[in-house]
C-alpha positions in Angstrom: 3.9 -3.6 -6.6 4.2 -6.8 -8.6 5.6 -6.1 -12.0 5.6 -9.6 -13.1 2.7 -11.4 -15.2 1.0 -12.6 -12.0 1.8 -14.2 -8.6 2.5 -18.0 -9.0 0.2 -20.4 -7.5 2.8 -21.8 -5.4 3.6 -18.3 -4.0 -0.1 -17.9 -3.2 -0.3 -21.3 -1.4 2.8 -20.5 0.7 1.4 -17.0 1.6 -1.9 -18.6 2.6 -0.7 -22.0 4.2 -1.4 -21.1 7.8 -5.0 -20.5 6.9 -5.3 -23.7 5.2 -3.9 -25.6 8.1 -6.4 -24.0 10.4 -9.2 -24.9 7.8 -8.1 -28.4 7.5 -8.1 -28.9 11.3 -11.8 -27.3 11.4 -12.9 -29.6 8.8 -11.5 -32.7 9.9 -12.8 -32.5 13.5 -16.6 -32.6 12.8 -16.1 -35.2 10.4 -14.4 -37.6 12.6 -16.7 -36.9 15.3 -19.6 -37.5 13.0 -18.3 -40.7 11.5 -16.3 -42.4 14.1 -18.1 -41.2 17.1 -21.5 -41.4 15.7 -22.4 -37.8 16.7 -25.2 -37.4 14.1 -26.6 -34.3 15.7 -23.5 -32.4 14.5 -25.1 -32.2 11.1 -26.8 -28.8 10.7 -29.3 -27.7 7.9 -27.5 -26.5 4.8 -29.9 -23.5 4.4 -28.3 -21.9 7.5 -24.8 -22.1 6.3 -25.9 -21.0 3.0 -27.5 -17.8 4.2 -24.4 -17.0 6.3 -22.1 -17.8 3.3 -24.3 -15.4 0.8 -24.1 -12.4 3.7 -20.2 -13.0 3.9 -19.8 -13.0 0.2 -21.4 -9.6 0.0 -19.5 -8.1 3.0 -16.3 -9.6 1.6 -17.0 -8.2 -2.0 -17.8 -4.8 -0.4 -14.7 -4.6 1.4 -12.4 -5.8 -1.5 -14.0 -3.1 -3.7 -13.3 -0.4 -1.2 -9.7 -1.4 -0.3 -9.1 -1.7 -4.2 -10.3 1.8 -4.4 -8.0 2.9 -1.9 -5.0 1.5 -3.7 -6.2 2.9 -6.9 -6.6 6.5 -5.4 -3.1 6.2 -4.0 -1.8 5.4 -7.6 -3.7 8.3 -9.2 -2.3 10.6 -6.5 1.1 9.6 -7.0 1.1 9.7 -10.8 -0.3 13.2 -10.2 2.6 13.9 -8.2 5.0 12.7 -10.9 3.5 15.0 -13.5 3.4 17.9 -11.2 7.0 17.4 -10.2 7.9 17.6 -13.9 6.0 20.7 -14.3 7.9 22.1 -11.3 10.9 21.2 -12.9 10.2 23.0 -16.1 9.1 26.1 -14.3 12.3 26.0 -12.2 14.3 25.9 -15.3 12.5 28.4 -17.3 11.0 31.0 -14.9 14.2 31.8 -13.0 17.1 33.9 -14.0 19.7 32.3 -11.9 20.7 28.7 -12.5 21.9 28.1 -8.9 18.5 29.1 -7.5 17.0 26.6 -10.0 19.3 23.9 -8.8 18.1 24.8 -5.2 14.6 24.6 -5.9 14.7 21.5 -7.7 17.0 19.8 -5.2 14.7 20.9 -2.3 11.7 19.2 -4.4 13.7 16.0 -4.7 14.0 16.3 -0.8 10.3 16.8 -0.5 9.6 13.6 -2.3 12.0 11.9 -0.2 10.5 13.1 3.1 7.0 12.2 1.8 7.8 8.8 0.9 9.7 8.2 4.1 6.6 9.8 6.1 4.2 7.5 4.2 6.2 4.3 4.9 6.0 4.8 8.7 4.1 2.1 10.4 0.6 2.4 11.7 -0.9 -0.1 14.1 -3.8 -1.1 11.8 -1.5 -1.9 9.1 -0.7 -5.6 8.2 2.9 -6.0 7.4 3.6 -6.9 11.0 1.4 -10.1 10.6 3.6 -13.3 10.5 2.7 -14.2 6.9 3.4 -10.5 5.3 6.5 -10.2 7.4 7.8 -13.4 6.1 7.0 -12.4 2.5 8.9 -9.2 3.1 12.3 -11.2 2.9 11.5 -11.5 -1.0 11.7 -7.8 -1.7 13.3 -4.5 -0.7 11.6 -1.6 0.7 14.0 1.4 -0.1 12.8 3.5 2.9 14.1 0.6 5.1 17.5 0.4 3.5 18.9 3.9 4.4 18.0 6.8 6.9 16.0 9.8 6.1 18.9 12.0 7.3 21.4 10.3 4.7 18.8 10.5 1.8 18.1 14.3 2.5 21.8 14.9 2.7 22.0 14.3 -1.0 19.9 17.3 -1.7 20.3 19.7 1.1 22.7 21.5 3.2 23.7 19.9 6.6 21.8 22.9 8.4 18.8 22.6 6.4 18.6 18.7 6.9 18.8 19.3 10.7 16.0 22.0 10.5 13.9 19.6 8.5 14.5 16.7 10.7 13.3 18.8 13.8 10.1 19.5 12.2 6.9 17.4 13.0 5.8 17.2 9.4 9.0 17.2 7.4 7.3 17.4 3.8 5.2 20.5 4.9 8.2 22.1 6.4 10.1 21.7 2.9 7.2 23.2 1.2 7.4 26.1 3.6 10.9 26.6 2.8 10.2 26.4 -0.9 7.7 29.2 -0.7 10.0 31.3 1.5 12.6 30.8 -1.3 10.2 31.9 -4.0 9.3 35.0 -2.0 12.9 35.9 -1.6 13.7 35.4 -5.3 10.6 37.6 -6.2 11.7 40.4 -3.8 15.3 40.2 -5.3 14.1 40.3 -9.0 15.1 36.8 -9.6 11.5 35.9 -10.6 8.7 38.3 -12.1 5.4 38.4 -10.5 3.5 36.3 -13.0 5.9 33.3 -12.7 6.2 33.8 -8.9 2.2 33.3 -8.8 2.4 30.3 -11.1 5.0 28.5 -8.9 3.1 29.3 -5.7 0.0 27.7 -7.4 2.3 24.7 -8.2 3.4 24.5 -4.5 -0.6 24.4 -3.6 -1.1 21.6 -5.9 1.8 19.7 -4.5 0.5 20.3 -1.0 -3.0 19.2 -1.9 -1.6 15.9 -3.3 0.5 15.6 -0.2 -2.7 15.9 1.8 -4.3 13.3 -0.1 -1.6 10.8 0.3 -1.5 11.6 4.1 -5.3 10.9 4.2 -5.1 7.6 2.8 -2.2 6.8 5.1 -3.6 8.1 8.4 -7.3 7.0 8.0 -7.6 3.3 7.6 -10.6 1.3 6.2 -13.2 1.7 8.7 -12.6 -0.6 11.7 -16.3 -1.5 12.1 -16.5 -2.8 8.5 -13.1 -4.8 9.0 -14.2 -6.4 12.1 -17.7 -7.5 10.7 -16.0 -9.0 7.6 -13.6 -10.9 9.7 -16.5 -12.3 12.0 -18.7 -13.2 9.1 -15.9 -15.3 7.4 -14.8 -17.0 10.6 -18.4 -18.0 11.3 -18.9 -19.3 7.8 -15.8 -21.5 7.7 -16.6 -22.8 11.3 -20.0 -23.9 10.3 -19.4 -25.0 6.6 -18.2 -28.5 7.4 -21.3 -29.1 9.8 -23.7 -28.0 6.9 -22.1 -30.5 4.5 -22.2 -33.5 6.6 -25.6 -34.8 5.9 -25.3 -34.5 2.2 -22.1 -36.1 1.8 -23.1 -38.8 4.3 -26.2 -39.7 2.0 -23.8 -40.4 -0.9 -21.5 -42.5 1.5 -18.7 -40.1 1.1 -18.7 -38.2 4.2 -14.8 -37.7 4.2 -15.2 -35.9 1.1 -16.5 -32.9 3.3 -12.9 -32.2 4.4 -11.4 -31.3 1.0 -14.5 -29.4 -0.2 -15.1 -27.3 2.8 -11.3 -26.7 2.9 -11.5 -25.4 -0.7 -14.7 -23.2 -0.2 -13.4 -21.7 3.1 -9.9 -21.1 1.5 -11.6 -19.0 -1.1 -13.3 -16.8 1.5 -10.1 -16.4 3.7 -7.8 -15.6 0.7 -10.2 -12.9 -0.5 -10.0 -11.5 3.0 -6.3 -11.7 3.0 -5.9 -10.1 -0.4 -8.2 -7.3 0.7 -6.2 -6.7 4.0 -3.0 -6.6 1.9 -4.5 -4.0 -0.5 -6.2 -1.7 2.3 -3.0 0.1 3.1 -0.9 1.2 -0.2 1.8 2.9 1.6 2.8 0.3 4.3 5.7 -1.5 2.6 3.7 -4.6 1.5 4.2 -6.4 -1.8 1.1 -4.7 -3.3 2.1 -1.1 -2.5 2.0 1.8 -4.9 5.8 2.0 -5.9 6.3 5.5 -4.4 10.1 5.1 -4.4 10.3 4.2 -7.9 7.9 7.1 -8.9 10.2 9.4 -7.0 13.3 8.2 -8.8 11.6 8.7 -12.1 10.7 12.2 -11.3 14.4 12.9 -10.3 15.7 11.4 -13.4 13.5 13.1 -15.8 13.8 16.4 -14.0 17.6 16.2 -14.0 17.4 15.2 -17.6 15.5 18.6 -18.5 18.3 20.4 -16.7 21.0 18.8 -18.8 22.5 16.4 -16.5 24.1 13.3 -17.8 25.1 11.5 -14.6 21.6 10.2 -13.7 20.7 7.9 -11.0 19.4 4.4 -12.1 15.9 3.4 -11.8 15.1 0.9 -9.1 15.2 -2.8 -10.1 12.5 -5.2 -8.9 13.4 -8.1 -6.6 11.4 -11.2 -7.3 9.1 -9.1 -9.3 8.4 -6.6 -6.5 9.2 -3.1 -6.8 8.3 -0.3 -4.2 
């Protein structure tokens, strides 16, 4: 997530420069053939290009709205996870009679947050971070889940045996939730928690599992591929045809070479919207516009530990080049 005022124009131009190079070549070629070789038949009616441009604008607007909604939902889910985590910390502190049991439940919850964010950062083949432009931009910021192994991070909160048990599970966050529920059941059986509090904490686990499932749905089910491909086809078709549609009008003015800058500018607007939509489509992929799940998890840990009276608190994550994840 960018926590600065905005992206700078220079950053945006560098990020989209490869598309600009292609658009420039696509604009120069028809103008050169029209003007230097006398190929007047290259000019096509503007009405055709305008119709394609209108359809393209609709499909691009639809895609960007939907991809923004995916990111907005992911932000809402993780805000809810933060609030539910603080509730879990309060219940663990106030409902249990044993302080050591409180610490175990809280630490296991921190481990769940860690396992969940690592699971969400795993690469999916439809994600855009492996693209040359996005991979290049990743050098400007840090992805915490790429800086340390899951095993090392879980070792901060769990015993070595429990870490190995969790790592052997297919769905590690779910395995930790199952162990939380088993721990609550054991506490209830031993008298460490009364029935009413036990039920409330089980409801809290259910809420956390629901939020985990919503995160996994966003991660594992991409923006529909049929809409993604039609958007790409429309944009590329429009960008190819645009210079041809402008030839006749600018030639009538005696300024045919102005087709190049104007077609590049208009086409760049469309391709940039497409690129922004693609970078917003998957809010857990490790891109610069991701939901900052590592920061949210750290905020939860700091606030819960503060509730428990800890003074040696881990620091909040700091942005690098205004990007924080």
